[in-house]
C-alpha positions as CSV (number, residue, x, y, z in Angstrom):
1,M,-28.3,53.2,55.6
2,T,-31.7,52.1,57.0
3,L,-31.5,49.2,59.5
4,T,-33.4,46.2,58.2
5,Y,-34.1,42.7,59.5
6,G,-31.4,41.4,57.1
7,S,-28.8,44.0,57.9
8,Y,-29.4,43.7,61.7
9,L,-29.0,39.9,61.7
10,Q,-26.5,39.9,58.9
11,T,-28.5,37.1,57.2
12,D,-26.6,37.3,53.9
13,K,-23.4,36.5,55.8
14,L,-25.0,33.9,58.0
15,L,-26.6,32.0,55.1
16,S,-23.3,31.9,53.2
17,L,-21.5,30.0,55.9
18,Q,-22.8,26.5,55.0
19,Q,-20.0,25.3,52.7
20,A,-20.2,21.6,51.9
21,Q,-16.9,19.7,51.5
22,S,-18.3,16.9,49.4
23,D,-18.4,17.3,45.6
24,P,-21.0,17.0,44.3
25,P,-22.6,18.0,47.7
26,E,-24.1,15.1,49.6
27,H,-27.7,15.9,50.6
28,D,-27.3,15.4,54.4
29,E,-24.1,17.4,54.7
30,M,-26.2,20.6,54.8
31,L,-28.1,19.3,57.8
32,F,-24.8,18.2,59.6
33,I,-23.3,21.7,59.1
34,I,-26.4,23.6,60.1
35,I,-27.0,21.5,63.3
36,H,-23.4,22.1,64.5
37,Q,-23.5,25.8,63.6
38,V,-26.7,26.2,65.6
39,Y,-25.1,24.4,68.5
40,E,-22.2,26.8,68.5
41,L,-24.7,29.7,68.6
42,W,-26.4,28.2,71.6
43,F,-23.0,27.5,73.3
44,K,-22.3,31.2,72.8
45,Q,-25.6,32.2,74.5
46,M,-25.0,29.7,77.3
47,L,-21.6,31.2,78.1
48,H,-23.2,34.6,78.0
49,E,-25.8,33.5,80.6
50,V,-23.3,31.8,82.8
51,E,-21.2,35.0,83.0
52,K,-24.4,36.7,84.3
53,I,-24.8,34.0,87.0
54,K,-21.2,34.6,88.0
55,R,-22.2,38.2,88.8
56,D,-25.6,37.2,90.3
57,F,-24.2,34.7,92.8
58,P,-21.6,36.9,94.7
59,G,-24.1,39.7,94.8
60,G,-26.8,37.5,96.3
61,D,-29.2,38.2,93.4
62,L,-31.5,35.2,94.0
63,Y,-34.2,36.2,91.5
64,G,-31.6,37.1,88.8
65,A,-30.1,33.7,89.1
66,I,-33.5,32.0,89.1
67,H,-34.4,33.8,85.9
68,T,-31.1,32.9,84.2
69,F,-31.2,29.2,85.2
70,K,-34.7,29.0,83.8
71,R,-33.3,30.2,80.5
72,L,-30.3,27.8,80.6
73,R,-32.6,24.9,81.3
74,T,-34.8,25.8,78.4
75,I,-31.8,26.1,76.1
76,V,-30.5,22.7,77.1
77,K,-34.0,21.2,76.3
78,T,-33.5,22.7,72.8
79,L,-30.0,21.2,72.5
80,V,-31.5,17.8,73.3
81,G,-34.4,18.3,70.9
82,Q,-32.0,19.1,68.0
83,L,-30.5,15.6,68.3
84,D,-33.9,14.2,67.2
85,I,-33.3,16.1,63.9
86,L,-29.7,14.9,63.6
87,E,-30.9,11.3,64.1
88,T,-32.9,11.5,60.9
89,M,-29.4,11.2,59.2
90,T,-28.6,7.5,58.7
91,P,-25.1,6.1,59.2
92,M,-24.9,5.6,55.5
93,S,-25.7,9.2,54.8
94,F,-23.0,10.3,57.2
95,T,-20.5,7.9,55.7
96,S,-21.1,9.5,52.3
97,F,-19.3,12.6,53.4
98,R,-17.5,11.7,56.6
99,D,-14.1,11.3,55.0
100,R,-14.3,14.9,53.7
101,L,-14.2,16.1,57.3
102,D,-10.5,15.2,57.3
103,T,-9.0,16.5,60.7
104,A,-12.2,18.4,61.7
105,S,-13.7,17.0,65.0
106,G,-16.3,18.0,67.5
107,F,-13.5,17.6,70.1
108,Q,-12.1,20.9,68.6
109,S,-15.2,22.9,69.6
110,V,-13.7,25.7,71.7
111,Q,-17.0,26.9,73.1
112,F,-18.0,23.5,74.3
113,R,-14.7,23.1,76.0
114,E,-15.2,26.5,77.5
115,M,-18.6,25.3,78.8
116,E,-17.0,22.3,80.4
117,F,-14.3,24.3,82.1
118,V,-16.7,27.1,83.3
119,L,-19.1,24.4,84.7
120,G,-16.3,22.7,86.5
121,F,-15.5,19.7,84.4
122,K,-11.8,20.4,84.0
123,R,-9.4,18.0,82.3
124,A,-6.0,19.3,81.4
125,E,-5.6,16.7,78.6
126,M,-8.4,18.3,76.7
127,L,-6.2,21.4,76.1
128,E,-4.1,19.2,73.8
129,F,-6.7,19.3,71.0
130,H,-5.6,22.9,70.4
131,E,-2.1,24.0,69.4
132,K,-0.1,25.9,71.9
133,G,0.2,29.6,71.2
134,T,-3.1,29.8,69.2
135,P,-6.0,32.1,70.3
136,A,-8.1,29.0,71.0
137,R,-5.5,27.5,73.3
138,D,-4.9,30.8,75.1
139,L,-8.7,31.2,75.7
140,L,-9.1,27.7,77.0
141,E,-6.1,28.0,79.3
142,R,-7.6,31.2,80.7
143,R,-10.9,29.4,81.2
144,F,-9.2,26.4,82.7
145,N,-7.4,28.6,85.3
146,E,-10.5,30.6,86.2
147,P,-12.7,29.5,89.1
148,S,-15.6,27.4,88.0
149,L,-19.3,28.1,88.6
150,L,-19.2,26.1,91.8
151,Y,-16.9,28.6,93.4
152,Y,-19.5,31.4,92.6
153,F,-22.2,29.1,94.0
154,C,-20.3,28.9,97.3
155,E,-20.1,32.7,97.3
156,F,-23.9,32.7,96.9
157,L,-24.4,30.3,99.7
158,K,-22.3,32.5,101.9
159,T,-24.6,35.5,101.2
160,Q,-27.6,33.3,102.2
161,C,-26.4,31.5,105.3
162,G,-22.8,32.4,106.0
163,A,-22.1,28.7,106.8
164,I,-19.4,28.0,104.2
165,P,-15.9,27.8,105.7
166,G,-13.4,30.1,103.9
167,E,-11.0,27.2,103.2
168,V,-13.8,25.4,101.3
169,I,-14.4,28.5,99.1
170,E,-10.7,28.9,98.5
171,Q,-10.4,25.2,97.5
172,H,-13.1,25.7,94.9
173,K,-11.4,28.8,93.7
174,R,-8.2,27.0,93.0
175,L,-9.7,23.7,91.7
176,R,-8.2,22.5,88.4
177,T,-9.7,19.1,88.3
178,P,-13.4,17.9,87.9
179,T,-15.7,19.3,90.6
180,K,-16.2,17.2,93.7
181,G,-18.8,17.5,96.4
182,S,-18.1,19.0,99.9
183,E,-19.9,18.1,103.1
184,A,-19.8,21.7,104.2
185,V,-21.6,22.8,101.0
186,Q,-24.1,20.0,101.4
187,D,-24.9,21.0,105.0
188,A,-25.4,24.7,103.9
189,V,-27.7,23.6,101.0
190,L,-29.7,21.4,103.2
191,E,-30.2,24.2,105.7
192,L,-31.4,26.5,103.0
193,Y,-33.8,23.9,101.5
194,R,-35.4,23.8,105.0
195,S,-35.4,27.5,105.9
196,K,-35.7,29.4,102.6
197,P,-38.3,28.1,100.1
198,N,-37.4,30.8,97.6
199,V,-33.8,29.6,97.6
200,A,-35.0,26.0,97.2
201,I,-36.6,27.0,94.0
202,L,-33.2,28.1,92.7
203,F,-31.7,24.8,93.8
204,E,-34.3,22.8,91.9
205,L,-33.7,24.9,88.7
206,M,-30.0,24.3,89.1
207,T,-30.7,20.5,89.4
208,D,-33.0,20.7,86.3
209,F,-30.2,22.3,84.3
210,D,-27.6,19.8,85.6
211,E,-29.9,16.9,84.7
212,G,-30.5,18.4,81.3
213,M,-26.7,18.6,80.6
214,Q,-26.4,15.0,81.6
215,E,-29.2,14.1,79.3
216,W,-27.6,15.9,76.5
217,R,-24.3,14.0,77.0
218,Y,-26.2,10.7,77.0
219,R,-28.1,11.5,73.9
220,H,-25.0,12.8,72.2
221,V,-23.1,9.6,73.0
222,K,-26.0,7.5,71.6
223,V,-26.1,9.5,68.4
224,V,-22.4,9.0,67.9
225,E,-22.7,5.3,68.7
226,R,-25.7,4.9,66.4
227,T,-23.8,6.7,63.6
228,I,-20.2,5.4,63.7
229,G,-20.4,2.5,66.3
230,Q,-16.9,1.9,67.8
231,K,-14.9,3.7,65.2
232,H,-12.6,6.5,66.2
233,G,-14.0,10.0,65.7
234,T,-12.9,12.3,62.9
235,G,-9.6,14.0,63.3
236,G,-8.3,11.1,65.5
237,S,-10.8,12.0,68.3
238,L,-11.4,9.3,70.8
239,G,-14.9,8.1,69.9
240,V,-17.7,6.6,71.9
241,D,-15.8,4.9,74.7
242,F,-14.1,8.2,75.7
243,L,-17.4,10.1,75.5
244,K,-19.0,7.6,77.9
245,Q,-16.5,8.5,80.6
246,S,-18.2,11.8,81.1
247,L,-21.7,10.5,81.3
248,F,-23.7,11.3,84.4
249,L,-21.1,13.5,86.0
250,P,-23.0,16.3,87.8
251,I,-22.2,20.0,87.6
252,F,-23.4,20.5,91.1
253,P,-22.6,17.3,93.0
254,D,-23.7,18.7,96.3
255,L,-27.3,19.2,95.1
256,W,-27.5,15.5,94.2
257,A,-25.7,14.3,97.3
258,I,-28.3,15.6,99.8
259,R,-31.4,14.2,98.1
260,H,-31.7,11.4,100.6
261,R,-31.6,13.9,103.4
262,L,-34.5,16.1,102.3
């Protein structure tokens, strides 16, 4: 069979996946489904890119990491931009089909939780949104127990300046709580900012990506607050106040901690 655009991208299958739960279908439910399906596709791509960085960092591949962080930063800008589209849906429009979501909740997004764990925002209680023994729970437990990206960043710093104590790297390898800064890492970053301008370019891109993720969290919280106010989320999820707890938590705290020393 000849390969075509449609068969390569499996567009027939892709375009059949938007199944409204309201009957008759509420107009804005299509937008709601497509926005979240697109988010899942971008989460898949971001996880794919982070896996590459986890190979680039220990190998000291500076320019590979620069290229990939540029891509991640651009994807995050797209994630933020998509919220502008979602905000064209009024609270009344969402209410018209919200009850049909039943137990479905964004808290159940496996890939987003993977992203959090991979980037170092590890909270064991978030595993409880997935039933024990299911493929989703098994995957998330594996991600939770893997070293986060900050561990690989420490490995990269070691290739560039050799100034990271082994016990600091080992601590980051074993870390199962949200990432915290390290004075030894900050000193190494500061030295590299001053001595290697090409590495400083990477640090700024990493900061751009980090800032973008914080912006996405803020915009997401405001969309939820604008749409449902102080109600609990669907499926018994914890709503706006819980989401606010994760605002402005950096992925790379050491890159922010040294700004006043530059």
